[in-house]
TIPA-500556 format. One record per residue (C-alpha): residue number from 1; residue in three letters; x, y, z. Coordinates in steps of 0.05 Angstrom, whole numbers, plus 32768, in hexadecimal, padded with zeros to 4 digits. Each point is the difference from the previous one (the first is absolute). Layout:
BEGIN
{k NUM r Ala X X Y Y Z Z}
...
***
This chain:
BEGIN
{k 1 r Met X 8246 Y 7CBC Z 7D39}
{k 2 r Thr X 8006 Y 7FC9 Z 7FCB}
{k 3 r Ala X 7FE1 Y 7FBC Z 8009}
{k 4 r Asp X 802C Y 7FC4 Z 7FFA}
{k 5 r Pro X 7FD3 Y 7FC3 Z 7FF3}
{k 6 r Gly X 8034 Y 7FD2 Z 801C}
{k 7 r Ser X 8006 Y 8022 Z 8044}
{k 8 r Thr X 7FC6 Y 802F Z 800A}
{k 9 r Asp X 7FD3 Y 7FF5 Z 803C}
{k 10 r Phe X 7FC2 Y 8011 Z 7FD7}
{k 11 r Glu X 7FD2 Y 8001 Z 803C}
{k 12 r Ser X 8028 Y 8037 Z 8021}
{k 13 r Val X 7FF9 Y 8031 Z 7FC5}
{k 14 r Asp X 7FC2 Y 802C Z 7FF9}
{k 15 r Tyr X 7FED Y 7FF9 Z 7FB7}
{k 16 r Phe X 7FD8 Y 8041 Z 8003}
{k 17 r Thr X 8035 Y 8030 Z 801B}
{k 18 r Ser X 8042 Y 7FE0 Z 7FEA}
{k 19 r Asp X 8022 Y 8006 Z 7FBC}
{k 20 r Ala X 801D Y 7FBA Z 800A}
{k 21 r Phe X 7FD4 Y 7FDF Z 7FCC}
{k 22 r Val X 7FF6 Y 8039 Z 7FCF}
{k 23 r Arg X 8033 Y 7FE8 Z 7FCE}
{k 24 r Asp X 7FED Y 7FB7 Z 8005}
{k 25 r Pro X 7FC1 Y 7FEF Z 8027}
{k 26 r Tyr X 7FFA Y 7FB8 Z 7FE7}
{k 27 r Pro X 802A Y 7FDE Z 8036}
{k 28 r Tyr X 7FD3 Y 8021 Z 8033}
{k 29 r Tyr X 7FC2 Y 7FE9 Z 7FDB}
{k 30 r Glu X 801A Y 7FB9 Z 8001}
{k 31 r Phe X 800C Y 8006 Z 804A}
{k 32 r Val X 7FB8 Y 8017 Z 800A}
{k 33 r Arg X 7FE8 Y 7FC7 Z 7FD4}
{k 34 r Ser X 8026 Y 7FCE Z 802B}
{k 35 r Lys X 7FD2 Y 8016 Z 803A}
{k 36 r Gly X 7FC3 Y 7FEA Z 7FD9}
{k 37 r Pro X 7FD1 Y 8020 Z 7FCD}
{k 38 r Ala X 7FF1 Y 8037 Z 8034}
{k 39 r Trp X 802B Y 801A Z 8039}
{k 40 r Arg X 7FFB Y 803A Z 8031}
{k 41 r Glu X 8041 Y 8026 Z 7FFF}
{k 42 r Pro X 8017 Y 8017 Z 8045}
{k 43 r His X 800E Y 804A Z 7FF6}
{k 44 r Gln X 7FC0 Y 8020 Z 7FE6}
{k 45 r Gly X 7FD1 Y 7FC5 Z 800B}
{k 46 r Val X 7FF1 Y 7FFA Z 7FB6}
{k 47 r Val X 7FE8 Y 7FBD Z 7FE7}
{k 48 r Met X 8028 Y 7FF1 Z 7FC1}
{k 49 r Val X 7FE1 Y 7FD2 Z 7FCC}
{k 50 r Thr X 802D Y 7FDC Z 7FCE}
{k 51 r Gly X 7FD3 Y 7FC6 Z 7FEB}
{k 52 r Tyr X 7FDE Y 8005 Z 7FBC}
{k 53 r Glu X 7FBE Y 7FE2 Z 8016}
{k 54 r Glu X 7FFF Y 8028 Z 8041}
{k 55 r Ala X 800F Y 8041 Z 7FD9}
{k 56 r Thr X 7FC7 Y 7FF0 Z 7FD0}
{k 57 r Glu X 7FD1 Y 7FF7 Z 803B}
{k 58 r Val X 8013 Y 8042 Z 8020}
{k 59 r Leu X 7FFF Y 802B Z 7FC1}
{k 60 r Arg X 7FBC Y 7FE4 Z 7FEA}
{k 61 r Asp X 7FDE Y 800B Z 8043}
{k 62 r Ala X 7FEB Y 8048 Z 8008}
{k 63 r Asp X 7FCF Y 7FEE Z 8037}
{k 64 r Arg X 8033 Y 7FE9 Z 8034}
{k 65 r Tyr X 803A Y 802C Z 7FE8}
{k 66 r Ser X 7FFD Y 804B Z 7FFA}
{k 67 r Ser X 802D Y 8024 Z 7FCE}
{k 68 r Cys X 8003 Y 8040 Z 8029}
{k 69 r Asn X 804B Y 7FF5 Z 800D}
{k 70 r Ala X 8010 Y 7FE2 Z 7FBC}
{k 71 r Val X 8038 Y 8030 Z 7FEE}
{k 72 r Thr X 8019 Y 8012 Z 8045}
{k 73 r Gly X 8005 Y 7FC0 Z 8027}
{k 74 r Pro X 8013 Y 8008 Z 804A}
{k 75 r Phe X 8010 Y 804A Z 7FFA}
{k 76 r Pro X 7FE6 Y 802D Z 801C}
{k 77 r Gly X 7FD2 Y 7FCC Z 801D}
{k 78 r Phe X 7FB5 Y 8005 Z 800A}
{k 79 r Pro X 7FEE Y 8040 Z 8026}
{k 80 r Val X 7FD8 Y 7FDC Z 8036}
{k 81 r Pro X 8006 Y 7FBD Z 8023}
{k 82 r Leu X 7FDE Y 7FC9 Z 7FD8}
{k 83 r Glu X 7FE0 Y 7FD1 Z 8032}
{k 84 r Gly X 7FC5 Y 7FD1 Z 7FFF}
{k 85 r Asp X 7FE4 Y 7FC9 Z 7FD4}
{k 86 r Asp X 7FEE Y 802E Z 7FC7}
{k 87 r Val X 8026 Y 8042 Z 7FF5}
{k 88 r Ser X 7FDD Y 8013 Z 7FBF}
{k 89 r Glu X 7FDB Y 803A Z 8020}
{k 90 r Leu X 8041 Y 801C Z 801E}
{k 91 r Ile X 8022 Y 7FFB Z 7FBC}
{k 92 r Ala X 7FC6 Y 8026 Z 7FE0}
{k 93 r Leu X 8001 Y 8036 Z 8035}
{k 94 r His X 804C Y 800E Z 8000}
{k 95 r Arg X 801B Y 7FEA Z 7FBC}
{k 96 r Asp X 8003 Y 8049 Z 7FE8}
{k 97 r Lys X 803A Y 800B Z 8030}
{k 98 r Leu X 802C Y 7FCF Z 7FD9}
{k 99 r Pro X 802D Y 8017 Z 7FC7}
{k 100 r Met X 7FE3 Y 7FF6 Z 7FBA}
{k 101 r His X 7FBB Y 7FF1 Z 801E}
{k 102 r Asp X 7FDE Y 801F Z 7FC3}
{k 103 r Gln X 8025 Y 7FD8 Z 7FCC}
{k 104 r Leu X 7FE2 Y 7FC4 Z 7FDB}
{k 105 r Pro X 8030 Y 7FCB Z 801C}
{k 106 r Thr X 7FEB Y 8011 Z 8048}
{k 107 r Leu X 7FB4 Y 8002 Z 7FF5}
{k 108 r Asp X 7FD3 Y 7FC7 Z 8015}
{k 109 r Pro X 7FC0 Y 7FE8 Z 7FE1}
{k 110 r Pro X 7FCD Y 801B Z 7FF1}
{k 111 r Val X 8024 Y 8043 Z 7FF8}
{k 112 r His X 803A Y 7FDF Z 7FDC}
{k 113 r Gly X 7FD3 Y 7FE0 Z 7FCC}
{k 114 r Lys X 7FDE Y 8042 Z 7FF0}
{k 115 r His X 8043 Y 8024 Z 7FF5}
{k 116 r Arg X 8020 Y 7FC6 Z 7FDB}
{k 117 r Ala X 7FC4 Y 7FFF Z 7FD1}
{k 118 r Leu X 800C Y 804A Z 7FF3}
{k 119 r Leu X 8049 Y 7FF0 Z 7FEE}
{k 120 r Met X 7FEC Y 7FC8 Z 7FD1}
{k 121 r Arg X 7FD1 Y 8030 Z 7FDC}
{k 122 r Leu X 803E Y 8027 Z 7FEE}
{k 123 r Leu X 8028 Y 7FC2 Z 7FE9}
{k 124 r Thr X 7FD2 Y 7FEF Z 7FC6}
{k 125 r Pro X 8018 Y 7FD0 Z 7FC9}
{k 126 r Asn X 8001 Y 8039 Z 7FCD}
{k 127 r Arg X 8028 Y 802D Z 802E}
{k 128 r Leu X 8032 Y 7FCA Z 800F}
{k 129 r Lys X 8008 Y 7FF1 Z 7FB6}
{k 130 r Glu X 800D Y 8049 Z 7FF1}
{k 131 r Asn X 8032 Y 8002 Z 8039}
{k 132 r Glu X 8024 Y 7FC2 Z 7FE5}
{k 133 r Glu X 8007 Y 8023 Z 7FBC}
{k 134 r Phe X 801F Y 803B Z 8025}
{k 135 r Met X 8031 Y 7FD1 Z 8023}
{k 136 r Trp X 801B Y 7FE7 Z 7FBD}
{k 137 r Arg X 800E Y 8047 Z 7FEB}
{k 138 r Ile X 801D Y 801A Z 8042}
{k 139 r Val X 802F Y 7FC5 Z 800C}
{k 140 r Asp X 802A Y 8012 Z 7FC3}
{k 141 r Arg X 7FFF Y 8049 Z 8011}
{k 142 r Gln X 801B Y 7FF1 Z 8045}
{k 143 r Leu X 8035 Y 7FD0 Z 7FE7}
{k 144 r Asp X 8017 Y 8034 Z 7FCD}
{k 145 r Glu X 8017 Y 802D Z 8039}
{k 146 r Phe X 803A Y 7FD2 Z 8013}
{k 147 r Leu X 800B Y 7FC8 Z 7FCD}
{k 148 r Asp X 803A Y 8023 Z 7FDD}
{k 149 r Ser X 8028 Y 8004 Z 8040}
{k 150 r Gly X 8003 Y 7FB4 Z 800A}
{k 151 r Arg X 7FF0 Y 8006 Z 804A}
{k 152 r Cys X 7FC8 Y 8017 Z 802E}
{k 153 r Glu X 7FE8 Y 8002 Z 8047}
{k 154 r Phe X 7FC2 Y 7FD8 Z 7FEF}
{k 155 r Leu X 7FD2 Y 8017 Z 8039}
{k 156 r Ala X 8009 Y 804B Z 7FF5}
{k 157 r Asp X 800C Y 7FFF Z 7FB5}
{k 158 r Tyr X 7FC8 Y 7FD0 Z 7FEC}
{k 159 r Ala X 7FD4 Y 7FDE Z 8034}
{k 160 r Gln X 7FE9 Y 803C Z 8028}
{k 161 r Pro X 7FF2 Y 8030 Z 7FC6}
{k 162 r Phe X 7FE1 Y 7FCA Z 7FD5}
{k 163 r Ala X 7FD0 Y 7FE8 Z 8037}
{k 164 r Met X 7FEE Y 8048 Z 8012}
{k 165 r Leu X 7FF1 Y 8013 Z 7FB7}
{k 166 r Val X 7FD5 Y 7FC1 Z 7FF6}
{k 167 r Ile X 7FD5 Y 800C Z 803D}
{k 168 r Ala X 7FFB Y 804A Z 7FF0}
{k 169 r Asp X 7FE6 Y 7FEE Z 7FBB}
{k 170 r Leu X 7FCF Y 7FCD Z 801D}
{k 171 r Leu X 7FE3 Y 8034 Z 802E}
{k 172 r Gly X 8000 Y 8037 Z 7FCB}
{k 173 r Val X 8032 Y 802F Z 8021}
{k 174 r Pro X 800A Y 8038 Z 7FCC}
{k 175 r Glu X 8040 Y 7FFE Z 7FD8}
{k 176 r Glu X 8015 Y 8044 Z 8019}
{k 177 r Asp X 7FFD Y 7FE9 Z 8049}
{k 178 r Arg X 8026 Y 7FBF Z 7FF9}
{k 179 r Glu X 8045 Y 801D Z 8008}
{k 180 r Asp X 7FEA Y 801F Z 8042}
{k 181 r Phe X 7FE6 Y 7FBC Z 8017}
{k 182 r Arg X 8042 Y 7FE1 Z 7FEB}
{k 183 r Ala X 8028 Y 8034 Z 8027}
{k 184 r His X 7FD8 Y 7FF4 Z 803F}
{k 185 r Leu X 7FF7 Y 7FB6 Z 7FFD}
{k 186 r Thr X 803E Y 7FE1 Z 7FE2}
{k 187 r Ser X 8037 Y 8023 Z 8026}
{k 188 r Gly X 8024 Y 7FEA Z 803F}
{k 189 r Arg X 8000 Y 7FBF Z 8026}
{k 190 r Arg X 7FC0 Y 7FFD Z 8027}
{k 191 r Thr X 7FFB Y 7FCA Z 8035}
{k 192 r Gly X 7FBA Y 8015 Z 801A}
{k 193 r Ile X 7FD0 Y 7FC9 Z 8012}
{k 194 r Gly X 801F Y 7FC6 Z 8025}
{k 195 r Ser X 8043 Y 8021 Z 800D}
{k 196 r Thr X 802A Y 7FDB Z 8033}
{k 197 r Asn X 8009 Y 8046 Z 801C}
{k 198 r Thr X 7FBC Y 8005 Z 8022}
{k 199 r Lys X 8007 Y 804C Z 8006}
{k 200 r Ala X 7FFC Y 8005 Z 7FB4}
{k 201 r Met X 7FB4 Y 7FF1 Z 7FFF}
{k 202 r Ala X 7FD7 Y 803B Z 7FE8}
{k 203 r His X 7FB5 Y 8003 Z 800C}
{k 204 r Asn X 7FF2 Y 800D Z 7FB6}
{k 205 r Pro X 8039 Y 8000 Z 7FCD}
{k 206 r Leu X 7FD0 Y 800E Z 7FC6}
{k 207 r Glu X 7FF8 Y 804A Z 800B}
{k 208 r Tyr X 801A Y 8014 Z 7FBB}
{k 209 r Leu X 7FD3 Y 7FCF Z 7FDB}
{k 210 r Tyr X 7FC3 Y 8014 Z 802A}
{k 211 r Gly X 800B Y 8048 Z 7FEE}
{k 212 r Arg X 8009 Y 7FF6 Z 7FB6}
{k 213 r Phe X 7FC6 Y 7FCF Z 7FF6}
{k 214 r Thr X 7FD2 Y 802B Z 802B}
{k 215 r Glu X 800D Y 8039 Z 7FCF}
{k 216 r Tyr X 7FF3 Y 7FD3 Z 7FC4}
{k 217 r Ile X 7FBF Y 7FE2 Z 801B}
{k 218 r Glu X 7FE2 Y 8042 Z 8016}
{k 219 r Asp X 8013 Y 8021 Z 7FBE}
{k 220 r Arg X 7FE2 Y 7FC8 Z 7FD5}
{k 221 r Arg X 7FBF Y 8000 Z 8029}
{k 222 r Arg X 7FFA Y 804B Z 7FF4}
{k 223 r Ser X 8016 Y 7FFD Z 7FB7}
{k 224 r Pro X 7FFB Y 7FBA Z 7FE1}
{k 225 r Arg X 802C Y 7FF1 Z 7FC4}
{k 226 r Glu X 800B Y 7FC6 Z 7FD1}
{k 227 r Asp X 8038 Y 7FE1 Z 8029}
{k 228 r Val X 8011 Y 7FC9 Z 8031}
{k 229 r Leu X 7FFF Y 802F Z 803C}
{k 230 r Thr X 7FB8 Y 8011 Z 7FF1}
{k 231 r Ser X 7FEE Y 7FB6 Z 7FFF}
{k 232 r Leu X 8024 Y 7FFA Z 8043}
{k 233 r Ala X 7FDA Y 803B Z 801C}
{k 234 r Gln X 7FBD Y 7FE5 Z 7FE8}
{k 235 r Ala X 800B Y 7FB7 Z 8016}
{k 236 r Thr X 7FC9 Y 7FE8 Z 802F}
{k 237 r Phe X 7FFA Y 7FCC Z 8038}
{k 238 r Pro X 7FDD Y 7FBF Z 7FEE}
{k 239 r Asp X 7FBE Y 801C Z 801A}
{k 240 r Gly X 8005 Y 803A Z 7FCE}
{k 241 r Ser X 8011 Y 8036 Z 8034}
{k 242 r Leu X 8036 Y 8033 Z 7FF2}
{k 243 r Pro X 803A Y 7FFA Z 8031}
{k 244 r Glu X 801B Y 803B Z 8026}
{k 245 r Pro X 803D Y 801C Z 7FDD}
{k 246 r Ile X 802E Y 7FE7 Z 8037}
{k 247 r Asp X 7FE8 Y 7FB8 Z 7FF5}
{k 248 r Val X 8016 Y 8004 Z 7FB7}
{k 249 r Val X 8041 Y 8022 Z 8013}
{k 250 r Arg X 8011 Y 7FC9 Z 8031}
{k 251 r Val X 7FF4 Y 7FC9 Z 7FCD}
{k 252 r Ala X 8028 Y 8024 Z 7FCA}
{k 253 r Ser X 8039 Y 8012 Z 802F}
{k 254 r Asn X 8006 Y 7FB9 Z 801A}
{k 255 r Leu X 8002 Y 7FE3 Z 7FBA}
{k 256 r Phe X 8033 Y 8034 Z 7FEB}
{k 257 r Ala X 802E Y 7FF4 Z 803B}
{k 258 r Ala X 7FF8 Y 7FB5 Z 800C}
{k 259 r Gly X 7FFF Y 7FEF Z 7FB7}
{k 260 r Gln X 8043 Y 8020 Z 7FF5}
{k 261 r Glu X 801F Y 7FE2 Z 803E}
{k 262 r Thr X 7FF1 Y 7FB8 Z 7FEC}
{k 263 r Thr X 8012 Y 8009 Z 7FB7}
{k 264 r Val X 8043 Y 8022 Z 800E}
{k 265 r Arg X 8015 Y 7FC8 Z 8030}
{k 266 r Leu X 7FEA Y 7FCA Z 7FCF}
{k 267 r Leu X 8025 Y 8020 Z 7FC6}
{k 268 r Val X 8040 Y 8009 Z 8027}
{k 269 r Ala X 7FFF Y 7FB9 Z 801C}
{k 270 r Ser X 7FF4 Y 7FE5 Z 7FB9}
{k 271 r Leu X 803C Y 8025 Z 7FE4}
{k 272 r Gln X 802B Y 7FEC Z 803A}
{k 273 r Ile X 7FEF Y 7FB7 Z 7FF3}
{k 274 r Leu X 800C Y 8006 Z 7FB5}
{k 275 r Ala X 8042 Y 8026 Z 8009}
{k 276 r Glu X 8019 Y 7FC8 Z 802D}
{k 277 r Arg X 7FE9 Y 7FCA Z 7FCF}
{k 278 r Gln X 8018 Y 8007 Z 7FB8}
{k 279 r Asp X 7FDE Y 7FBE Z 7FEF}
{k 280 r Leu X 7FBC Y 801C Z 8013}
{k 281 r Gln X 800C Y 803D Z 7FD3}
{k 282 r Gln X 800E Y 7FD2 Z 7FC6}
{k 283 r Gln X 7FC3 Y 7FD6 Z 800D}
{k 284 r Leu X 7FD0 Y 803B Z 8003}
{k 285 r Arg X 801F Y 8021 Z 7FC3}
{k 286 r Ala X 7FF7 Y 7FC0 Z 7FD9}
{k 287 r Asp X 7FB7 Y 7FF8 Z 8017}
{k 288 r Ser X 7FDC Y 803D Z 801C}
{k 289 r Gly X 7FC5 Y 7FD2 Z 800E}
{k 290 r Arg X 8027 Y 7FEA Z 803E}
{k 291 r Ile X 7FFF Y 8045 Z 801E}
{k 292 r Pro X 7FBC Y 7FFC Z 8023}
{k 293 r Asn X 8014 Y 7FC2 Z 8028}
{k 294 r Phe X 8043 Y 8020 Z 800F}
{k 295 r Val X 7FDA Y 803A Z 801F}
{k 296 r Glu X 7FD6 Y 7FD1 Z 802B}
{k 297 r Glu X 803F Y 7FDD Z 8019}
{k 298 r Ala X 8020 Y 8043 Z 800F}
{k 299 r Leu X 7FC3 Y 8013 Z 8029}
{k 300 r Arg X 8006 Y 7FBE Z 8025}
{k 301 r Phe X 804A Y 8002 Z 800A}
{k 302 r Glu X 8007 Y 8049 Z 8015}
{k 303 r Ser X 7FBB Y 8016 Z 8017}
{k 304 r Pro X 7FFD Y 804D Z 7FFE}
{k 305 r Val X 7FD8 Y 7FFE Z 8041}
{k 306 r Lys X 8020 Y 7FD8 Z 8038}
{k 307 r Gly X 7FC0 Y 7FFA Z 8028}
{k 308 r Asp X 7FB9 Y 8015 Z 800A}
{k 309 r Phe X 7FE2 Y 800E Z 8045}
{k 310 r Arg X 7FBD Y 7FF1 Z 801F}
{k 311 r Leu X 7FE1 Y 800B Z 8045}
{k 312 r Thr X 7FD6 Y 7FC8 Z 801D}
{k 313 r Arg X 7FB9 Y 8015 Z 8011}
{k 314 r Val X 7FF0 Y 7FC0 Z 8028}
{k 315 r Pro X 8028 Y 7FC8 Z 801F}
{k 316 r Thr X 8018 Y 7FD0 Z 7FCB}
{k 317 r Thr X 8033 Y 7FCB Z 7FF0}
{k 318 r Ile X 8034 Y 8002 Z 7FC8}
{k 319 r Gly X 802D Y 7FC4 Z 7FF3}
{k 320 r Gly X 7FF2 Y 7FE4 Z 8044}
{k 321 r Val X 800F Y 8042 Z 8024}
{k 322 r Asp X 7FC8 Y 801C Z 802B}
{k 323 r Ile X 7FFA Y 804B Z 7FF5}
{k 324 r Pro X 7FD8 Y 8031 Z 802B}
{k 325 r Ala X 7FD5 Y 8037 Z 7FE2}
{k 326 r Gly X 8029 Y 803F Z 7FF3}
{k 327 r Thr X 803F Y 7FDC Z 7FEA}
{k 328 r Thr X 802A Y 801A Z 7FC6}
{k 329 r Val X 800B Y 7FCA Z 7FCB}
{k 330 r Met X 8035 Y 8006 Z 7FC9}
{k 331 r Val X 7FF8 Y 7FD5 Z 7FC2}
{k 332 r Leu X 8049 Y 7FFB Z 7FEA}
{k 333 r Leu X 7FF4 Y 8000 Z 7FB5}
{k 334 r Gly X 804B Y 7FFA Z 7FF2}
{k 335 r Ala X 8000 Y 7FC0 Z 8028}
{k 336 r Val X 7FBC Y 7FE6 Z 7FE9}
{k 337 r Asn X 8018 Y 8005 Z 7FB8}
{k 338 r Arg X 803A Y 7FD2 Z 8012}
{k 339 r Asp X 7FD7 Y 7FCD Z 8026}
{k 340 r Pro X 801F Y 7FBD Z 7FEB}
{k 341 r Gly X 7FBC Y 7FDF Z 800B}
{k 342 r Arg X 7FE5 Y 8028 Z 7FC5}
{k 343 r Phe X 803E Y 800F Z 7FD6}
{k 344 r Glu X 8033 Y 7FCA Z 7FF0}
{k 345 r Asp X 8048 Y 8016 Z 800B}
{k 346 r Ala X 7FE3 Y 8042 Z 8018}
{k 347 r Gly X 8043 Y 8023 Z 800A}
{k 348 r Thr X 8013 Y 7FF8 Z 7FB6}
{k 349 r Phe X 7FEB Y 8031 Z 7FCA}
{k 350 r Asp X 7FDF Y 7FD6 Z 7FCA}
{k 351 r Pro X 7FE2 Y 8029 Z 7FC6}
{k 352 r Glu X 7FDD Y 7FC0 Z 7FE7}
{k 353 r Arg X 7FDD Y 7FF2 Z 8043}
{k 354 r Arg X 7FBC Y 7FE5 Z 7FEF}
{k 355 r Asn X 7FDC Y 801C Z 803D}
{k 356 r Ala X 8024 Y 8043 Z 8004}
{k 357 r Arg X 7FBF Y 8025 Z 7FF9}
{k 358 r Gln X 7FE8 Y 7FE2 Z 8042}
{k 359 r Gln X 802D Y 8032 Z 8023}
{k 360 r Met X 7FDB Y 8033 Z 802A}
{k 361 r Ala X 802D Y 803D Z 7FF9}
{k 362 r Phe X 7FC1 Y 8029 Z 7FF2}
{k 363 r Gly X 7FD9 Y 7FE1 Z 8039}
{k 364 r Leu X 7FBE Y 7FDA Z 7FFF}
{k 365 r Gly X 7FB8 Y 800C Z 800F}
{k 366 r Val X 7FDC Y 8042 Z 8001}
{k 367 r His X 8042 Y 8025 Z 800A}
{k 368 r Ser X 8025 Y 7FE0 Z 7FC6}
{k 369 r Cys X 8026 Y 8039 Z 7FDF}
{k 370 r Pro X 7FD4 Y 801F Z 7FC9}
{k 371 r Gly X 803F Y 801A Z 7FDE}
{k 372 r Gly X 801E Y 7FBA Z 7FF8}
{k 373 r Pro X 7FEC Y 7FF8 Z 7FB7}
{k 374 r Leu X 801C Y 8045 Z 7FF1}
{k 375 r Ala X 8043 Y 7FF0 Z 8021}
{k 376 r Arg X 8004 Y 7FBF Z 7FD9}
{k 377 r Thr X 7FF2 Y 8024 Z 7FBE}
{k 378 r Glu X 8033 Y 8037 Z 800E}
{k 379 r Thr X 8036 Y 7FCD Z 8010}
{k 380 r Arg X 7FF0 Y 7FD3 Z 7FC5}
{k 381 r Ile X 8003 Y 803A Z 7FCE}
{k 382 r Ser X 803F Y 801D Z 8021}
{k 383 r Leu X 8026 Y 7FBE Z 7FFD}
{k 384 r Asp X 7FEB Y 7FF4 Z 7FB8}
{k 385 r Arg X 801B Y 8044 Z 7FE9}
{k 386 r Ile X 803E Y 8000 Z 802D}
{k 387 r Leu X 8016 Y 7FBB Z 7FE8}
{k 388 r Ser X 7FF2 Y 8015 Z 7FB8}
{k 389 r Arg X 8028 Y 8041 Z 8005}
{k 390 r Met X 8039 Y 7FEC Z 802E}
{k 391 r Gly X 8036 Y 7FCD Z 7FF4}
{k 392 r Glu X 8020 Y 7FDB Z 803B}
{k 393 r Ile X 7FE9 Y 8020 Z 8041}
{k 394 r Arg X 802F Y 7FFD Z 803C}
{k 395 r Ile X 8004 Y 8017 Z 8048}
{k 396 r Asp X 802F Y 803C Z 8004}
{k 397 r Glu X 8038 Y 7FE3 Z 802A}
{k 398 r Ala X 801E Y 8044 Z 800E}
{k 399 r Glu X 7FC1 Y 8011 Z 8026}
{k 400 r His X 7FE9 Y 7FBC Z 801B}
{k 401 r Gly X 8040 Y 7FD7 Z 8005}
{k 402 r Pro X 8015 Y 7FBF Z 7FDE}
{k 403 r Glu X 7FD1 Y 7FC5 Z 7FF5}
{k 404 r Asn X 8010 Y 7FDB Z 8040}
{k 405 r Ala X 8001 Y 803E Z 802C}
{k 406 r Arg X 7FC7 Y 802D Z 7FEA}
{k 407 r Arg X 7FEF Y 8040 Z 8026}
{k 408 r Tyr X 7FB6 Y 800D Z 7FFD}
{k 409 r Asp X 7FD9 Y 8032 Z 802A}
{k 410 r Tyr X 7FB8 Y 7FEF Z 800F}
{k 411 r Ala X 7FC9 Y 802E Z 801A}
{k 412 r Pro X 8002 Y 7FFC Z 804C}
{k 413 r Thr X 7FB8 Y 7FED Z 800C}
{k 414 r Phe X 7FDE Y 7FC2 Z 801E}
{k 415 r Ile X 7FC8 Y 8004 Z 7FCD}
{k 416 r Leu X 801F Y 800E Z 7FBC}
{k 417 r Arg X 8037 Y 7FDA Z 7FDC}
{k 418 r Gly X 8029 Y 8025 Z 7FCC}
{k 419 r Leu X 8044 Y 801B Z 7FEC}
{k 420 r Gln X 8010 Y 8049 Z 800D}
{k 421 r Arg X 8028 Y 8002 Z 7FBF}
{k 422 r Leu X 8015 Y 7FD1 Z 7FC8}
{k 423 r His X 803B Y 8015 Z 7FD4}
{k 424 r Leu X 8003 Y 7FDA Z 7FBE}
{k 425 r Thr X 802E Y 7FFF Z 7FC4}
{k 426 r Phe X 7FEB Y 7FE5 Z 7FBC}
{k 427 r Asp X 8016 Y 7FF7 Z 7FB9}
{k 428 r Ala X 7FDF Y 801E Z 7FC3}
{k 429 r Ser X 7FCC Y 7FD0 Z 7FE3}
***
């Protein structure tokens, strides 16, 4: 089913199970916005938030809003009825029945703060600086694999392997194991979390990463070395206690998986925008100092995450809508980042936008994405080298159709926003 903004009865389509808005969700977002800054959709009972101020309120309030359903939304639903004026105790008792319950995005304070602090002990300034130096080296190595051909499928040929190698370096995955990681983690089109096919939900899709990092952590605790994995294995909680191996494994695996997901989608969206706009290519080539703001605007304009979910602990009100305890709330980041009350001419891509960095593609509050700075750096360095080493970059019309009739396939999920493939052609620089 394909949505026609001019004729679609938006209210009759279930956003969470239909593919109607996968290719272009923005007309639906504007329909939701027309209902007010918050609106309860009629199919799954999810309260959708499109207002910038209201989204800020929800994402910054971990007391009233639990993150236990942050990456799953209305599916599979909470395992027991959530009734009463305060359902916090029920959430605590049954949250382990939800998918991804042990991952950082779904944890609530104070457990979340303890595990996030462990992650931040791994992302030290020195380690990030070393990783950035690695990025400058690996970007050229990855580009060398296809530059001579004058064409590429950007997601598979560059974005996925580059993002995987960067995060593998950050976490100290041994060189000899990285090809195995690449084979397992950069092949196929995974829909996974948030698929509009609700049967695609797996209880824990991180089995491979759990297995590999468990081996690493246990080995380095038995036999410490002078390497990053040993630092990972010996990292402590803020109180100085040594975590159980599985706690470290969860943090490392989440960073590995989620960090790649966001970066790949941001990279692909950036190249899609550039390939459609030769004028922007020329501007950024002439002044690479414009690249960071371009990246912020790309995050605003095509947010890699469509929305972030919360579950109300207590009765509350959002944007004038009274909401009982136990209600699923979706902060529609893709809509919030186009709120005309915050961003002037919000539907236009403006690389010079002064407040582009006010976008909340990486969330806000205690759950703001810890990998956001990493994704920004990866994209900035990639664009710098791509624009330096490629001449005019174009959409491959043989694969995606002519300018006024493009054929793009987007990942069929209600949470993530990103192309399944992006074929480009380019001239030698």
